[in-house]
N, C-alpha and C positions, 0 to 999 in steps of 0.2 A: 097273734096280738104279736108286735116290736116289745122286746122289753130288753134294759141294757145287761155286760156281763159288770158282773160287780165283783170275780174271785175267780180264780180255775185250782181245781186240787187233783189228785189220780185216781184213777179208779183200783177196782183189784186188780185187774189185765197190767196196770201201767198207761193208761190211754188217759190224757186231760180233759179232763169234763169242766165246762164254764159254768158259774154260781149265777144266774139271771136273779135281777131286781124283785121278781114273780114270788121269787119262793123255791123255783123246778131248776132242773140243772140239765142241762146237754151237753153231748159228748161233741169234742171239737181235734175228731182225730186227722191227721197228715195219712191217708190210704191214698195215692197214686196209681191209678188216674181217676182210680173214684172221688176221691176229697182232695183236693191241693189247697193243703195248708202250712203251709211249712213254714209259718209263724211260729208255729203251737210248739217247734221243739226247742225254743228259745228260750230263758225267763224277761230276754226285753222285747222278743215277740208278743208274748203273753201281758205284757208291763203294756205294750204300746196300745190294746188290743181291747184295754179294761174302755170303761161304759160305750164301747162298740152295740149296737139291737143286732138283738136272732131272731128270726119269728121263735116267736115260743107256741109249738103243736100243740102244749099241752094246755095252757092259755086257750087256743081257737075253739079245742074239744070241752072246755066250759071247765076242765079237770081244779079243784080249790088247792091255790095256794099252802105253803106252808104256814105264809105270813100271812091267809086270809081268817087260819083257826082259832 
């Protein structure tokens, strides 16, 4: 299920995590060659991705979001 990115935060290991509109979170690492997301490394790049839709695997699996509890 597609969900919009509403903000970003850093996890305990220093990796960026997208907070999605559904209340779930998804890592958005820049880890070439597996994940090529250089935009995540700058504040401007992350700001430009606010509102971008990501596939939420937890919603697809039917897991409850924190917003629906």
